BALOBA-1460 file (C-alpha; in Angstrom, 3 decimals):
// residues 104
<rec num="1" residu="m" x="218.155" y="258.992" z="-85.163"/>
<rec num="2" residu="p" x="215.975" y="260.498" z="-82.427"/>
<rec num="3" residu="n" x="213.184" y="262.734" z="-83.570"/>
<rec num="4" residu="v" x="213.970" y="266.119" z="-82.055"/>
<rec num="5" residu="p" x="211.292" y="268.719" z="-82.768"/>
<rec num="6" residu="g" x="212.475" y="270.937" z="-85.597"/>
<rec num="7" residu="q" x="215.347" y="268.672" z="-86.595"/>
<rec num="8" residu="l" x="213.475" y="267.035" z="-89.483"/>
<rec num="9" residu="d" x="212.285" y="270.382" z="-90.725"/>
<rec num="10" residu="l" x="215.892" y="271.537" z="-90.951"/>
<rec num="11" residu="l" x="216.829" y="268.403" z="-92.896"/>
<rec num="12" residu="r" x="213.968" y="268.935" z="-95.309"/>
<rec num="13" residu="e" x="215.154" y="272.465" z="-96.027"/>
<rec num="14" residu="v" x="218.674" y="271.255" z="-96.827"/>
<rec num="15" residu="m" x="217.873" y="268.033" z="-98.674"/>
<rec num="16" residu="t" x="216.136" y="268.049" z="-102.039"/>
<rec num="17" residu="d" x="215.333" y="265.298" z="-104.494"/>
<rec num="18" residu="r" x="218.787" y="265.947" z="-106.062"/>
<rec num="19" residu="g" x="220.718" y="265.600" z="-102.799"/>
<rec num="20" residu="p" x="222.090" y="268.058" z="-100.251"/>
<rec num="21" residu="h" x="222.629" y="271.666" z="-101.240"/>
<rec num="22" residu="y" x="224.797" y="274.416" z="-99.895"/>
<rec num="23" residu="v" x="223.185" y="276.431" z="-97.142"/>
<rec num="24" residu="p" x="224.908" y="279.760" z="-96.540"/>
<rec num="25" residu="a" x="226.345" y="280.356" z="-93.084"/>
<rec num="26" residu="p" x="224.583" y="282.852" z="-90.899"/>
<rec num="27" residu="a" x="225.880" y="286.418" z="-91.069"/>
<rec num="28" residu="p" x="228.923" y="286.942" z="-88.800"/>
<rec num="29" residu="r" x="228.627" y="288.886" z="-85.634"/>
<rec num="30" residu="q" x="229.782" y="292.477" z="-85.614"/>
<rec num="31" residu="q" x="233.574" y="292.601" z="-85.870"/>
<rec num="32" residu="r" x="235.252" y="293.371" z="-82.576"/>
<rec num="33" residu="k" x="238.504" y="295.274" z="-82.361"/>
<rec num="34" residu="r" x="241.280" y="292.675" z="-82.338"/>
<rec num="35" residu="r" x="243.453" y="292.583" z="-79.270"/>
<rec num="36" residu="p" x="247.120" y="292.826" z="-80.201"/>
<rec num="37" residu="n" x="248.821" y="289.451" z="-80.021"/>
<rec num="38" residu="r" x="252.410" y="288.630" z="-79.132"/>
<rec num="39" residu="w" x="253.587" y="288.825" z="-82.772"/>
<rec num="40" residu="d" x="252.206" y="292.369" z="-83.044"/>
<rec num="41" residu="q" x="253.788" y="293.390" z="-79.746"/>
<rec num="42" residu="v" x="257.219" y="291.969" z="-80.652"/>
<rec num="43" residu="l" x="257.123" y="293.645" z="-84.047"/>
<rec num="44" residu="e" x="256.125" y="296.962" z="-82.511"/>
<rec num="45" residu="v" x="259.205" y="296.900" z="-80.250"/>
<rec num="46" residu="l" x="261.493" y="295.882" z="-83.120"/>
<rec num="47" residu="r" x="260.194" y="298.581" z="-85.488"/>
<rec num="48" residu="d" x="262.602" y="301.124" z="-83.955"/>
<rec num="49" residu="h" x="265.390" y="299.220" z="-85.802"/>
<rec num="50" residu="q" x="267.541" y="299.113" z="-82.633"/>
<rec num="51" residu="w" x="269.189" y="295.985" z="-81.218"/>
<rec num="52" residu="h" x="267.114" y="294.271" z="-78.487"/>
<rec num="53" residu="t" x="267.568" y="291.086" z="-76.433"/>
<rec num="54" residu="c" x="264.635" y="288.752" z="-75.851"/>
<rec num="55" residu="g" x="264.692" y="289.638" z="-72.163"/>
<rec num="56" residu="e" x="264.473" y="293.352" z="-72.933"/>
<rec num="57" residu="i" x="261.561" y="292.835" z="-75.352"/>
<rec num="58" residu="g" x="259.871" y="290.572" z="-72.785"/>
<rec num="59" residu="r" x="260.105" y="293.278" z="-70.095"/>
<rec num="60" residu="i" x="258.579" y="295.836" z="-72.448"/>
<rec num="61" residu="i" x="255.593" y="293.719" z="-73.505"/>
<rec num="62" residu="g" x="255.169" y="291.728" z="-70.271"/>
<rec num="63" residu="a" x="256.062" y="288.290" z="-71.666"/>
<rec num="64" residu="p" x="258.730" y="285.691" z="-70.864"/>
<rec num="65" residu="a" x="261.936" y="285.820" z="-72.877"/>
<rec num="66" residu="t" x="261.313" y="282.267" z="-74.187"/>
<rec num="67" residu="s" x="257.963" y="283.358" z="-75.622"/>
<rec num="68" residu="v" x="259.626" y="286.350" z="-77.298"/>
<rec num="69" residu="s" x="262.280" y="284.075" z="-78.794"/>
<rec num="70" residu="a" x="259.599" y="281.794" z="-80.222"/>
<rec num="71" residu="r" x="257.657" y="284.747" z="-81.692"/>
<rec num="72" residu="i" x="260.831" y="286.057" z="-83.350"/>
<rec num="73" residu="r" x="261.446" y="282.638" z="-84.918"/>
<rec num="74" residu="e" x="257.857" y="282.579" z="-86.206"/>
<rec num="75" residu="l" x="258.023" y="286.140" z="-87.544"/>
<rec num="76" residu="k" x="260.987" y="285.103" z="-89.687"/>
<rec num="77" residu="r" x="258.908" y="282.351" z="-91.322"/>
<rec num="78" residu="l" x="257.107" y="282.889" z="-94.618"/>
<rec num="79" residu="a" x="253.711" y="282.150" z="-93.036"/>
<rec num="80" residu="f" x="254.160" y="285.042" z="-90.584"/>
<rec num="81" residu="g" x="255.458" y="287.622" z="-93.050"/>
<rec num="82" residu="s" x="259.091" y="286.579" z="-93.551"/>
<rec num="83" residu="h" x="260.299" y="289.611" z="-91.584"/>
<rec num="84" residu="p" x="264.022" y="290.391" z="-91.991"/>
<rec num="85" residu="i" x="265.058" y="289.989" z="-88.337"/>
<rec num="86" residu="i" x="268.833" y="289.756" z="-87.890"/>
<rec num="87" residu="p" x="270.473" y="288.132" z="-84.861"/>
<rec num="88" residu="r" x="273.898" y="288.947" z="-83.360"/>
<rec num="89" residu="p" x="275.633" y="287.774" z="-80.182"/>
<rec num="90" residu="g" x="274.468" y="289.896" z="-77.262"/>
<rec num="91" residu="p" x="276.074" y="290.819" z="-73.954"/>
<rec num="92" residu="p" x="277.509" y="287.868" z="-71.993"/>
<rec num="93" residu="g" x="274.760" y="285.841" z="-70.309"/>
<rec num="94" residu="q" x="271.914" y="287.576" z="-72.147"/>
<rec num="95" residu="g" x="271.738" y="285.602" z="-75.378"/>
<rec num="96" residu="n" x="271.373" y="287.095" z="-78.851"/>
<rec num="97" residu="e" x="270.211" y="290.551" z="-79.783"/>
<rec num="98" residu="y" x="267.774" y="291.084" z="-82.662"/>
<rec num="99" residu="q" x="267.158" y="293.872" z="-85.089"/>
<rec num="100" residu="l" x="264.435" y="294.353" z="-87.695"/>
<rec num="101" residu="r" x="265.974" y="295.417" z="-91.009"/>
<rec num="102" residu="e" x="264.292" y="297.420" z="-93.728"/>
<rec num="103" residu="r" x="263.035" y="295.360" z="-96.643"/>
<rec num="104" residu="a" x="265.038" y="295.760" z="-99.804"/>
């Protein structure tokens, strides 16, 4: 291991005669306001409880319909909140329509 100035001093601070010890992580930087992601944007459109196609949602949030479809699939999963989003056949050539239902 090359001897970089300061590197051995750091190791001495962490290592003791009983082995390595936990060194707390530095304090996090100040929290920045989180930019809304696609999941948030899709949910915001669906919160009106009206029927929407993926293309319509995509035009509203500025995203491709395929991305909207993937976000809807993810929002229905347990890891993303298990949102009650119901599909139904949409107008010919436009795919399914989706609606966010109220939780029971």
